Each structure stands twice: as structure tokens, then as C-alpha cells.
N, CA, C and O atoms as CSV, one atom per row, in Angstrom:
chain,resi,resn,atom,element,x,y,z
A,1,MET,N,N,-154.298,45.734,-222.590
A,1,MET,CA,C,-155.106,46.652,-221.844
A,1,MET,C,C,-154.514,48.039,-222.040
A,1,MET,O,O,-153.297,48.218,-222.023
A,2,VAL,N,N,-155.382,49.007,-222.225
A,2,VAL,CA,C,-154.951,50.396,-222.387
A,2,VAL,C,C,-155.476,51.203,-221.210
A,2,VAL,O,O,-156.667,51.179,-220.901
A,3,GLU,N,N,-154.572,51.914,-220.564
A,3,GLU,CA,C,-154.969,52.839,-219.507
A,3,GLU,C,C,-154.979,54.250,-220.090
A,3,GLU,O,O,-153.984,54.714,-220.647
A,4,PHE,N,N,-156.103,54.911,-219.955
A,4,PHE,CA,C,-156.218,56.318,-220.325
A,4,PHE,C,C,-156.015,57.111,-219.035
A,4,PHE,O,O,-156.721,56.894,-218.050
A,5,TRP,N,N,-155.047,58.028,-219.043
A,5,TRP,CA,C,-154.646,58.734,-217.842
A,5,TRP,C,C,-154.325,60.182,-218.158
A,5,TRP,O,O,-154.326,60.593,-219.318
A,6,ALA,N,N,-154.049,60.960,-217.102
A,6,ALA,CA,C,-153.635,62.362,-217.249
A,6,ALA,C,C,-152.653,62.697,-216.135
A,6,ALA,O,O,-152.714,62.130,-215.045
A,7,ASP,N,N,-151.745,63.628,-216.424
A,7,ASP,CA,C,-150.734,64.044,-215.444
A,7,ASP,C,C,-151.341,64.611,-214.171
A,7,ASP,O,O,-150.800,64.405,-213.085
A,8,TRP,N,N,-152.441,65.314,-214.288
A,8,TRP,CA,C,-153.054,66.006,-213.160
A,8,TRP,C,C,-153.947,65.105,-212.310
A,8,TRP,O,O,-154.539,65.573,-211.337
A,9,CYS,N,N,-154.054,63.828,-212.656
A,9,CYS,CA,C,-155.009,62.904,-212.054
A,9,CYS,C,C,-154.377,62.097,-210.905
A,9,CYS,O,O,-153.593,61.185,-211.167
A,10,PRO,N,N,-154.703,62.413,-209.629
A,10,PRO,CA,C,-154.140,61.655,-208.507
A,10,PRO,C,C,-154.439,60.145,-208.549
A,10,PRO,O,O,-153.534,59.357,-208.276
A,11,PRO,N,N,-155.665,59.709,-208.878
A,11,PRO,CA,C,-155.903,58.264,-208.954
A,11,PRO,C,C,-155.048,57.587,-210.031
A,11,PRO,O,O,-154.696,56.415,-209.897
A,12,CYS,N,N,-154.716,58.317,-211.090
A,12,CYS,CA,C,-153.852,57.765,-212.138
A,12,CYS,C,C,-152.462,57.483,-211.573
A,12,CYS,O,O,-151.850,56.460,-211.878
A,13,LYS,N,N,-151.977,58.400,-210.751
A,13,LYS,CA,C,-150.658,58.221,-210.136
A,13,LYS,C,C,-150.682,57.063,-209.143
A,13,LYS,O,O,-149.687,56.356,-208.978
A,14,MET,N,N,-151.817,56.875,-208.489
A,14,MET,CA,C,-151.952,55.805,-207.518
A,14,MET,C,C,-151.957,54.429,-208.192
A,14,MET,O,O,-151.376,53.479,-207.667
A,15,ILE,N,N,-152.604,54.324,-209.340
A,15,ILE,CA,C,-152.737,53.017,-209.990
A,15,ILE,C,C,-151.542,52.676,-210.885
A,15,ILE,O,O,-151.368,51.514,-211.253
A,16,ALA,N,N,-150.728,53.652,-211.235
A,16,ALA,CA,C,-149.595,53.418,-212.149
A,16,ALA,C,C,-148.680,52.277,-211.690
A,16,ALA,O,O,-148.386,51.389,-212.491
A,17,PRO,N,N,-148.217,52.264,-210.432
A,17,PRO,CA,C,-147.335,51.159,-210.029
A,17,PRO,C,C,-148.051,49.810,-210.012
A,17,PRO,O,O,-147.427,48.773,-210.238
A,18,ILE,N,N,-149.344,49.820,-209.748
A,18,ILE,CA,C,-150.117,48.571,-209.771
A,18,ILE,C,C,-150.161,48.017,-211.182
A,18,ILE,O,O,-149.983,46.816,-211.386
A,19,LEU,N,N,-150.396,48.880,-212.154
A,19,LEU,CA,C,-150.434,48.430,-213.549
A,19,LEU,C,C,-149.061,47.949,-214.011
A,19,LEU,O,O,-148.966,47.009,-214.799
A,20,GLU,N,N,-147.996,48.590,-213.524
A,20,GLU,CA,C,-146.643,48.127,-213.863
A,20,GLU,C,C,-146.396,46.724,-213.320
A,20,GLU,O,O,-145.808,45.886,-214.004
A,21,GLU,N,N,-146.841,46.469,-212.100
A,21,GLU,CA,C,-146.702,45.132,-211.522
A,21,GLU,C,C,-147.484,44.098,-212.322
A,21,GLU,O,O,-146.970,43.023,-212.631
A,22,ILE,N,N,-148.713,44.425,-212.650
A,22,ILE,CA,C,-149.550,43.499,-213.423
A,22,ILE,C,C,-148.933,43.238,-214.790
A,22,ILE,O,O,-148.917,42.102,-215.262
A,23,ALA,N,N,-148.424,44.293,-215.426
A,23,ALA,CA,C,-147.788,44.130,-216.738
A,23,ALA,C,C,-146.605,43.182,-216.659
A,23,ALA,O,O,-146.410,42.357,-217.552
A,24,ALA,N,N,-145.810,43.291,-215.593
A,24,ALA,CA,C,-144.646,42.419,-215.436
A,24,ALA,C,C,-145.060,40.989,-215.108
A,24,ALA,O,O,-144.514,40.041,-215.673
A,25,GLU,N,N,-146.010,40.829,-214.210
A,25,GLU,CA,C,-146.428,39.496,-213.773
A,25,GLU,C,C,-147.187,38.718,-214.842
A,25,GLU,O,O,-147.115,37.490,-214.884
A,26,TYR,N,N,-147.908,39.417,-215.699
A,26,TYR,CA,C,-148.735,38.762,-216.711
A,26,TYR,C,C,-148.225,39.040,-218.124
A,26,TYR,O,O,-148.992,38.989,-219.086
A,27,ALA,N,N,-146.942,39.331,-218.247
A,27,ALA,CA,C,-146.352,39.732,-219.537
A,27,ALA,C,C,-146.576,38.695,-220.636
A,27,ALA,O,O,-146.635,39.045,-221.815
A,28,ASP,N,N,-146.699,37.440,-220.264
A,28,ASP,CA,C,-146.911,36.399,-221.271
A,28,ASP,C,C,-148.345,36.359,-221.784
A,28,ASP,O,O,-148.621,35.711,-222.794
A,29,ARG,N,N,-149.272,37.052,-221.094
A,29,ARG,CA,C,-150.689,37.019,-221.478
A,29,ARG,C,C,-151.327,38.380,-221.668
A,29,ARG,O,O,-152.440,38.481,-222.185
A,30,LEU,N,N,-150.625,39.436,-221.252
A,30,LEU,CA,C,-151.243,40.752,-221.246
A,30,LEU,C,C,-150.217,41.821,-221.571
A,30,LEU,O,O,-149.109,41.816,-221.036
A,31,THR,N,N,-150.590,42.728,-222.443
A,31,THR,CA,C,-149.790,43.911,-222.725
A,31,THR,C,C,-150.535,45.111,-222.155
A,31,THR,O,O,-151.724,45.293,-222.416
A,32,VAL,N,N,-149.835,45.922,-221.381
A,32,VAL,CA,C,-150.438,47.121,-220.811
A,32,VAL,C,C,-149.824,48.331,-221.503
A,32,VAL,O,O,-148.606,48.509,-221.510
A,33,ALA,N,N,-150.685,49.156,-222.083
A,33,ALA,CA,C,-150.255,50.391,-222.746
A,33,ALA,C,C,-150.925,51.562,-222.038
A,33,ALA,O,O,-151.959,51.408,-221.389
A,34,LYS,N,N,-150.315,52.733,-222.175
A,34,LYS,CA,C,-150.850,53.934,-221.542
A,34,LYS,C,C,-151.034,55.017,-222.597
A,34,LYS,O,O,-150.177,55.214,-223.459
A,35,ILE,N,N,-152.157,55.711,-222.517
A,35,ILE,CA,C,-152.419,56.841,-223.405
A,35,ILE,C,C,-152.738,58.050,-222.545
A,35,ILE,O,O,-153.690,58.035,-221.764
A,36,ASN,N,N,-151.937,59.095,-222.691
A,36,ASN,CA,C,-152.187,60.350,-221.994
A,36,ASN,C,C,-153.369,61.025,-222.675
A,36,ASN,O,O,-153.276,61.464,-223.821
A,37,GLY,N,N,-154.477,61.101,-221.953
A,37,GLY,CA,C,-155.709,61.648,-222.517
A,37,GLY,C,C,-155.607,63.101,-222.911
A,37,GLY,O,O,-156.281,63.530,-223.847
A,38,ASP,N,N,-154.773,63.880,-222.215
A,38,ASP,CA,C,-154.605,65.290,-222.571
A,38,ASP,C,C,-153.839,65.449,-223.883
A,38,ASP,O,O,-154.059,66.411,-224.620
A,39,ASP,N,N,-152.952,64.519,-224.171
A,39,ASP,CA,C,-152.155,64.590,-225.397
A,39,ASP,C,C,-152.852,63.951,-226.596
A,39,ASP,O,O,-152.497,64.231,-227.741
A,40,HIS,N,N,-153.835,63.102,-226.342
A,40,HIS,CA,C,-154.488,62.349,-227.426
A,40,HIS,C,C,-156.003,62.428,-227.293
A,40,HIS,O,O,-156.678,61.408,-227.155
A,41,THR,N,N,-156.525,63.636,-227.335
A,41,THR,CA,C,-157.957,63.853,-227.141
A,41,THR,C,C,-158.813,63.157,-228.192
A,41,THR,O,O,-159.943,62.761,-227.906
A,42,GLU,N,N,-158.286,63.004,-229.406
A,42,GLU,CA,C,-159.071,62.337,-230.452
A,42,GLU,C,C,-159.308,60.872,-230.122
A,42,GLU,O,O,-160.372,60.336,-230.430
A,43,ILE,N,N,-158.343,60.223,-229.506
A,43,ILE,CA,C,-158.498,58.813,-229.118
A,43,ILE,C,C,-159.460,58.713,-227.930
A,43,ILE,O,O,-160.297,57.812,-227.883
A,44,VAL,N,N,-159.340,59.627,-226.982
A,44,VAL,CA,C,-160.245,59.668,-225.832
A,44,VAL,C,C,-161.684,59.810,-226.315
A,44,VAL,O,O,-162.579,59.118,-225.832
A,45,THR,N,N,-161.896,60.700,-227.258
A,45,THR,CA,C,-163.233,60.905,-227.808
A,45,THR,C,C,-163.721,59.664,-228.545
A,45,THR,O,O,-164.872,59.261,-228.381
A,46,ARG,N,N,-162.870,59.062,-229.342
A,46,ARG,CA,C,-163.243,57.874,-230.116
A,46,ARG,C,C,-163.725,56.729,-229.226
A,46,ARG,O,O,-164.655,56.006,-229.582
A,47,TYR,N,N,-163.082,56.572,-228.063
A,47,TYR,CA,C,-163.437,55.465,-227.175
A,47,TYR,C,C,-164.399,55.870,-226.058
A,47,TYR,O,O,-164.684,55.070,-225.167
A,48,GLY,N,N,-164.894,57.091,-226.098
A,48,GLY,CA,C,-165.905,57.530,-225.139
A,48,GLY,C,C,-165.421,57.603,-223.701
A,48,GLY,O,O,-166.184,57.340,-222.772
A,49,ILE,N,N,-164.166,57.957,-223.516
A,49,ILE,CA,C,-163.595,58.051,-222.176
A,49,ILE,C,C,-164.144,59.299,-221.499
A,49,ILE,O,O,-164.014,60.408,-222.018
A,50,MET,N,N,-164.759,59.110,-220.336
A,50,MET,CA,C,-165.376,60.229,-219.629
A,50,MET,C,C,-164.615,60.637,-218.370
A,50,MET,O,O,-164.876,61.703,-217.813
A,51,GLY,N,N,-163.678,59.804,-217.916
A,51,GLY,CA,C,-162.916,60.114,-216.709
A,51,GLY,C,C,-161.623,59.328,-216.681
A,51,GLY,O,O,-161.462,58.327,-217.379
A,52,PHE,N,N,-160.712,59.802,-215.863
A,52,PHE,CA,C,-159.407,59.150,-215.730
A,52,PHE,C,C,-159.247,58.627,-214.304
A,52,PHE,O,O,-159.744,59.269,-213.379
A,53,PRO,N,N,-158.597,57.527,-214.087
A,53,PRO,CA,C,-158.130,56.606,-215.110
A,53,PRO,C,C,-159.263,55.708,-215.613
A,53,PRO,O,O,-160.186,55.365,-214.874
A,54,THR,N,N,-159.167,55.349,-216.858
A,54,THR,CA,C,-160.052,54.341,-217.444
A,54,THR,C,C,-159.166,53.306,-218.105
A,54,THR,O,O,-158.275,53.639,-218.886
A,55,MET,N,N,-159.420,52.048,-217.785
A,55,MET,CA,C,-158.687,50.945,-218.409
A,55,MET,C,C,-159.647,50.191,-219.311
A,55,MET,O,O,-160.751,49.825,-218.906
A,56,GLN,N,N,-159.206,49.967,-220.540
A,56,GLN,CA,C,-160.011,49.185,-221.463
A,56,GLN,C,C,-159.205,47.968,-221.883
A,56,GLN,O,O,-158.050,48.076,-222.292
A,57,LEU,N,N,-159.834,46.819,-221.774
A,57,LEU,CA,C,-159.204,45.577,-222.173
A,57,LEU,C,C,-159.665,45.251,-223.583
A,57,LEU,O,O,-160.862,45.175,-223.858
A,58,PHE,N,N,-158.707,45.060,-224.464
A,58,PHE,CA,C,-158.993,44.771,-225.865
A,58,PHE,C,C,-158.664,43.315,-226.175
A,58,PHE,O,O,-157.695,42.754,-225.663
A,59,ARG,N,N,-159.487,42.725,-227.017
A,59,ARG,CA,C,-159.193,41.408,-227.575
A,59,ARG,C,C,-159.562,41.478,-229.055
A,59,ARG,O,O,-160.690,41.817,-229.414
A,60,ASP,N,N,-158.597,41.156,-229.897
A,60,ASP,CA,C,-158.794,41.203,-231.351
A,60,ASP,C,C,-159.309,42.559,-231.808
A,60,ASP,O,O,-160.156,42.643,-232.698
A,61,GLY,N,N,-158.789,43.627,-231.190
A,61,GLY,CA,C,-159.130,44.990,-231.597
A,61,GLY,C,C,-160.444,45.517,-231.055
A,61,GLY,O,O,-160.814,46.655,-231.345
A,62,GLU,N,N,-161.160,44.717,-230.273
A,62,GLU,CA,C,-162.447,45.138,-229.716
A,62,GLU,C,C,-162.343,45.263,-228.202
A,62,GLU,O,O,-161.650,44.480,-227.552
A,63,VAL,N,N,-163.037,46.255,-227.643
A,63,VAL,CA,C,-163.074,46.429,-226.194
A,63,VAL,C,C,-163.959,45.329,-225.607
A,63,VAL,O,O,-165.125,45.192,-225.977
A,64,VAL,N,N,-163.385,44.544,-224.683
A,64,VAL,CA,C,-164.148,43.466,-224.052
A,64,VAL,C,C,-164.452,43.756,-222.589
A,64,VAL,O,O,-165.292,43.091,-221.983
A,65,HIS,N,N,-163.770,44.749,-222.019
A,65,HIS,CA,C,-164.029,45.093,-220.619
A,65,HIS,C,C,-163.515,46.506,-220.365
A,65,HIS,O,O,-162.490,46.912,-220.912
A,66,ARG,N,N,-164.238,47.251,-219.528
A,66,ARG,CA,C,-163.845,48.621,-219.175
A,66,ARG,C,C,-163.902,48.778,-217.664
A,66,ARG,O,O,-164.846,48.333,-217.010
A,67,ILE,N,N,-162.875,49.418,-217.124
A,67,ILE,CA,C,-162.806,49.710,-215.699
A,67,ILE,C,C,-162.540,51.201,-215.558
A,67,ILE,O,O,-161.580,51.723,-216.124
A,68,VAL,N,N,-163.389,51.881,-214.805
A,68,VAL,CA,C,-163.227,53.316,-214.588
A,68,VAL,C,C,-162.869,53.539,-213.128
A,68,VAL,O,O,-163.569,53.075,-212.228
A,69,GLY,N,N,-161.775,54.251,-212.903
A,69,GLY,CA,C,-161.342,54.572,-211.551
A,69,GLY,C,C,-160.239,53.656,-211.061
A,69,GLY,O,O,-160.019,52.572,-211.601
A,70,ALA,N,N,-159.556,54.108,-210.036
A,70,ALA,CA,C,-158.455,53.347,-209.459
A,70,ALA,C,C,-159.003,52.166,-208.662
A,70,ALA,O,O,-160.103,52.217,-208.113
A,71,ARG,N,N,-158.211,51.115,-208.616
A,71,ARG,CA,C,-158.550,49.901,-207.880
A,71,ARG,C,C,-157.294,49.388,-207.187
A,71,ARG,O,O,-156.175,49.711,-207.586
A,72,SER,N,N,-157.489,48.594,-206.156
A,72,SER,CA,C,-156.364,47.872,-205.581
A,72,SER,C,C,-155.957,46.794,-206.592
A,72,SER,O,O,-156.725,46.445,-207.489
A,73,LYS,N,N,-154.762,46.286,-206.433
A,73,LYS,CA,C,-154.292,45.248,-207.338
A,73,LYS,C,C,-155.209,44.033,-207.287
A,73,LYS,O,O,-155.574,43.480,-208.325
A,74,ARG,N,N,-155.573,43.629,-206.106
A,74,ARG,CA,C,-156.444,42.458,-205.945
A,74,ARG,C,C,-157.786,42.661,-206.634
A,74,ARG,O,O,-158.275,41.771,-207.329
A,75,ARG,N,N,-158.372,43.820,-206.440
A,75,ARG,CA,C,-159.685,44.094,-207.047
A,75,ARG,C,C,-159.579,44.206,-208.568
A,75,ARG,O,O,-160.459,43.736,-209.289
A,76,LEU,N,N,-158.517,44.820,-209.048
A,76,LEU,CA,C,-158.320,44.941,-210.487
A,76,LEU,C,C,-158.158,43.567,-211.125
A,76,LEU,O,O,-158.762,43.288,-212.161
A,77,LEU,N,N,-157.347,42.710,-210.516
A,77,LEU,CA,C,-157.173,41.360,-211.047
A,77,LEU,C,C,-158.467,40.560,-210.976
A,77,LEU,O,O,-158.741,39.758,-211.868
A,78,ALA,N,N,-159.266,40.762,-209.932
A,78,ALA,CA,C,-160.546,40.075,-209.824
A,78,ALA,C,C,-161.480,40.483,-210.961
A,78,ALA,O,O,-162.196,39.645,-211.509
A,79,GLU,N,N,-161.474,41.770,-211.317
A,79,GLU,CA,C,-162.322,42.234,-212.409
A,79,GLU,C,C,-161.844,41.715,-213.765
A,79,GLU,O,O,-162.644,41.532,-214.683
A,80,LEU,N,N,-160.548,41.482,-213.884
A,80,LEU,CA,C,-159.993,40.992,-215.143
A,80,LEU,C,C,-160.004,39.474,-215.247
A,80,LEU,O,O,-159.766,38.919,-216.320
A,81,ASP,N,N,-160.283,38.799,-214.124
A,81,ASP,CA,C,-160.269,37.339,-214.095
A,81,ASP,C,C,-161.157,36.766,-215.199
A,81,ASP,O,O,-162.304,37.176,-215.380
A,82,GLY,N,N,-160.602,35.826,-215.915
A,82,GLY,CA,C,-161.340,35.188,-216.993
A,82,GLY,C,C,-161.129,35.824,-218.358
A,82,GLY,O,O,-161.510,35.249,-219.378
A,83,HIS,N,N,-160.527,36.999,-218.384
A,83,HIS,CA,C,-160.287,37.672,-219.656
A,83,HIS,C,C,-158.936,37.305,-220.260
A,83,HIS,O,O,-158.759,37.398,-221.475
A,84,PHE,N,N,-157.974,36.888,-219.425
A,84,PHE,CA,C,-156.664,36.518,-219.970
A,84,PHE,C,C,-156.097,35.342,-219.212
A,84,PHE,O,O,-154.999,34.879,-219.520
């Protein structure tokens, strides 16, 4: 899963520790990466990111699920259920 974020984004700061927990708990099934959208505008444009935070779940190089905005850990895991 890739999180697109920005330094100036309060929801990004709110979800960061949640994503760290998920990355640790599901390390055997999920890799969580972060891309600073301000530093990598070409990647943001390529994937059509319109707001931060946006999480995209990839499988075999293809986006299989997209989540826009901060979520509680429970809600985020519920949205990802069945993907990993």
C-alpha cells in the first residue's frame, strides 16, 4: 500500500501512526510505503491523486483499491478486508 501525503496536511499527520501500526501488525502480508506528494509531483500526477492523504493498494503492480482521507484504524482495516 502506498500513502500519498504532504507535510502541511493535518489528516496525513493523524493517520501516520495508524499506518505504522498496520505496517507492523500485517508485515507478513502488507508493505506500506509513503510518497511525499510535494516532492514527487510526477508520481502524484501519474496516479491521479487529487487530495492527501490518499492510500492506494497495489497487487502485481496494479491499483486494486483506493482510499482518500484519514480513517480510524478499525475503519481502514475494514476497507482493506479481503485484499490481503
